[in-house]
N, C-alpha and C positions, 0 to 999 in steps of 0.2 A: 381382465379390469383392474390387475397389477399396472400391467402395460400404460393401458390411461392414464392412473395416476399418475405412474409418470413423466409423463408427457407434461401433464397438469401441473405438476412442482415445476418443472424445463422452462413452461410459459410463462411463471407467475417467476421464475428467476431470473427468467431476461426481462421482463417489463421490471421486472426491478434494479435491473443492473439499470434500462435504460434511465429510469426515472433518477436515479442517484447520480448517471455522468451528468446528466439534463442540470443535474442543479450543481455538481462540481465544475460543470462548462460555465457557470454562469457567473464564481466566485471568482476563477478565473481569471473572466472575462473582465467584471471589476475591480481587478485588483490589476491586471495590464493597462489597463487604464487609465488609472492610477498612474501609475510609474510617466507615462505616453503623457500625463498633465505635469510633469517633476518639473521640468525646467520653469513656467509658469507661477509655480509655487514659490523656484525658489528666486524670480527675481521679484517676485512679494516678498519675500524676507532681505531679501540685500536693500530694498528702497526702504523697507521701514526700520534698518541697521542702519544706513545711511542719515534716516531722522531723530535715532539717537529713542528707541524705543521699545526697551527690551521686554517688557509686559507685551505687545503687543503682538509682536516676535509669540515669545512661547502661548499665547491663546493661538496664534492663527496654527503655531507646529501643533499642538494637540488635537488641535479643530482638524486641520488633511491628514494624521498617522490614523487619526481612531478607526476608520475601517481595516486597518490595516493591523489590528493589532487581533484576529483570530486566525491570520495569515500569515503568520512569526515563523520562522523558518522556514521558507518557501524555497521551491529546490529549481531552477526555469530550467530546463531541459531544449527548451523553443515548441516542444510539439503542446497545446495546452490540455490533452486528458489525461496523457503522462502525468503533466505536475501538481493535475486538481488528485489524482487518485494516490499521485506519492502522498500526496498531503494530507491528504483526509485520514489516509492506512497509518501516517506516521503519528496523528494527533490520538489517532483511536490508542495507537500499542504504546504513547509513551502514558496517557489517561490507565490505561491500565497495567501501568510499573514496568511495560516491555522496555527496551530502545530499539531502533532502526537505523542502520546502519547503512545508506546510499549511497550507489555509487551508477548514476547515469549518466552517460554520452550518446546521443540521437543525431542522425541525420533530423536535418526540417523537415525533408516530407520523403518517407518512404513509400508512401504509395495504402497502407494498411488502412484500411476501416479506422476511424475514431472507435467505432461503437464494438470493434474486434481486441482497438488493444484493450477496452476498458472491462473485455471481458476475462481477458490472459491477467490480466495486469491485479483487478480483483481479485479471481477465484483465486490464487495464488499467494497473494499476502492474505487474503479471511482466509486461508486454510491455511498456514505460519500464526498469525495469531489466534485462531481455534484452537491449533496445537498445542502453542503453550497453553490457553488456557483449561484443556481436559488434562498436562503436565502437573500447571496448580496446584487444582482439584488435587487428582492421586500425590501428591506428595504431600498437600497438608490434612492428608487421611492418614500415611504415615506414618507423617511425625504426628498428630495426636496420636496412636495407632503409641510411641516409644514415650512422647512425653504421660499420659497414663505409667507407663510401665515404670519406667524413671521417676516419675514425680517428678520432674523437672515443667519448669514456667514460662521460661522464655528461650530464643534461638539467636544465633546470630545472626546477623545483618548480612546479605548474602547481595551479590552483584547481582542487577540488572539484566533477563537475558534479549539475548541480539537479535535478534532476523537480519541476517545480511538480504538488500537485494543486491542486482547486479542488470546495468541495461547495455546493452554492445554491438556495434553494427560492424562484423568484417566483411568486408567486400562485398553481395547481396544479400547477405545471411544477419537476420537479427534475435541478438541472446539474451529469452527474460531467462536471470536465473534468482530463486528464492529461497533461503535456508532457514533453518531457525534448528536449535537445540532436540535432543531425544530422548529418553532412557530406550528408546528398542533398538532390534540388534534386524541384521539384515535376516531376511528368509522368505517364505513363499505369500507373505501379505505382506508385501514394503510397504502397503499404506498404510497401517491397522486402526480402525475407526471401532469405535463404541456404537452398542446395538442403537442406540438412542438418535447419533447422529449420523452413524453409516451414509443411509442413505444421499443424504442431502450434501456432503462430502464429497462421495463415488459422483454423484450427478454435476460438483461443481467440476470436478479431473477431467468428466469424461466432454463439456463443455469446453475446456482448456484444449481439448487433445484436439475434439472435432475444427475450430476453431484454425488451431496450426496445419493441421493437415486443406487447410482452406488455402495455404499458403507456401501447401510441398513441401511440410516443414512438421517436426515432431516432436511429442514429451515424453523425457525420458524422468522418473524419478528413482531414488539412491539412497542410499543412510553411508553415511562413509561419516568418521574422523565423531563420531556424536551426534552426527547432525543431519535432518532432513535435508534433502538437496532437491526441489524440483528447477528443472531445466526447459524450457521452452523455445523451441529454434524456427525460425519460420525468415523464407525464401522472398523478399520482396523486388522488385526492380521499378529504379524510381522509375517516376510518369514526366516522359521527353517536352 
């Protein structure tokens, strides 16, 4: 019974990832088309400038830039699904008060399917964001207890926690590394989770591990210098 329930959860997760990927890829495609048309936009602006029509120029720029307002800070790696997922998760992290430091350089065509890219990136980034959510809740409870005991009513501001994301290719290996601050220490339970969300996080990492193994790769998890580090390694052979 438990196995059937777990498989159902995994199926729902896969469907959710697929739906999210399709929405993200649509947003990326719309943005790519906008950049493709940029030469035409610049020619129109140039002509308006020659005719001395500054107000029309301002209106035109405002109109053509409107679709980009929700895609500010976009990162172009040349791989559609990677760009889409990174930007969506960066926006989510920013909304939650976190900062995401992204360093991504990928070859144009690795032969790794877009669905598999989506599974690895989405799960690792979700795990990092949700880990910071748990850390924040735990710190809030401890702070409230300390304030109650000491009578303090205000706290100094602290810098936002940083999620570090690195995507690199070395020879025929693709390395995806995501790390986030954590208060845990290395031990038998390398990836501690609460009873409430432990099953969900466990299945997320199992999905990542199963995906990288399709490419003769591996998933390593470690805690070092106060950070939880997940590193996915995938072997690829570019299509000939």
